[in-house]
N, C-alpha and C positions, 0 to 999 in steps of 0.2 A: 504493500500500500504506500510505499515511499513515493511512487509516481503520482498517486492521487494528490499528495500534499503539494508536489511541484505544480501540477495542473491547476490547482486552486490558488496559487500565488497570484497576486495581481501584477499585471504587466507594469502598471504605473509605479509600483514599489521597487521593481528591479531596474527599470529604465534609468533612473538617476545613478544607480550603481554602475551600469554600463558606461555612462558618461564620465563618472569619476575615474573609473579604471583607465579609460583611454586618455583622459586629460592629464593624468599623472605621467603619462608616457609621451606627451606632446601632441596628441591628436585632439580632435574637436567633437562637439556635439553634432555638428554637420556631418562628420565622418560616420558617426554611429547611425544617424538618420539615413545616410546613403546606403549603408549595408542593410538596414531594416527595409527600406523601400525596395532594394534589389531582391531581397529574399521573399518579401510578402506581397509586393505590389501596392502597398499603401502609398499615399502621397502625403503632403504636409497636413491637409485637412483630415484625412482618414486616420492618420496616426494621432493627431491631436484629439480627435473624437474618442478613440479607444482609450487614451490616457484619461480624458475627462470623465468617461463612463466608468473608469476604474475596473475594467474587465480583467478576468483571470486569463492565464495563458491558453487555456482550452478555447475560450471565446475569441481571444486575440487571433489565434491561428484559424479558427473556424470561420471568422469574418474576413479573413485576408482575401483581397481581390484575386490574387493568383500567386501560388508558390512558384518561384522561378524554376523553369525546367533544368537549369544548370546547377541547381542546389544539390543534386545527386553527386556532383563532382567534389563536394566538400568532404574531405577525408582527414583522418588524424585522430588524436586522442584528446578528449576534453573531459574533465572531472573523472579521470581514470577509466573512461570507456572509449572504445574505438567507435567513432561516429558511424562509420559505414556498416557496422555490425548491429546497431540498435534496431530491433524489430518493431517496437511500438511506434506507429507513425507520428503521434503527437510528441512523444519524447524525442524522436529523431529531429523534428522541426525545432524544438526548444534547444537541443544540443547544437544544431546547425547555427542557430543565432548566437549561442555562447561561443562557438568556434570562430565565427566571423569577428565578434568583438575581441576575442583573444588575439586573433591575427592582427587586428588594428593596433592593439596595445603592444604587440611585439614589433611593430614598425613595418610590417609587410606593405608593399605598394598596393594601392587601391585596385590596380589592374589585376594583380594576382588574387587579391581577396575576392573580387567579383568574378573570378574565373573567366576573364575575357580572353 
C-alpha cells in the first residue's frame, strides 16, 4: 500500500520541492515547468489549475492532456528503482517526472532531458 500513499500526495505539495531541488543546482522554475509540460502536455494555465485545485498525483496524471510518446525513453534509477522496470502505470509516470527533475538538478542539457 506504499503506492497508494504516493498516489494520494498532492501535486501542489511536491511541486515546490521540485523547484527547490533544481534551484539549489542553478536551474529554474521555468526548467521544471518545461519538463512537466513535455511529459504531461499541460500548459501554463493547465498546470496552474491543477496546482490551484490541489489535486493528488493520481488526478494530476489522469487529467494530463497527453503523456509524451517519448516518455518511454526515460531510463535509469530513481528512488532505488529502475524506471523502465516499474509495472504500475501511475507509479511509472510519477517516477518519470522524478527522473526528469533529477536530471535537471544534475545539470543535464534540456535537449537530453527531453529526449530530443
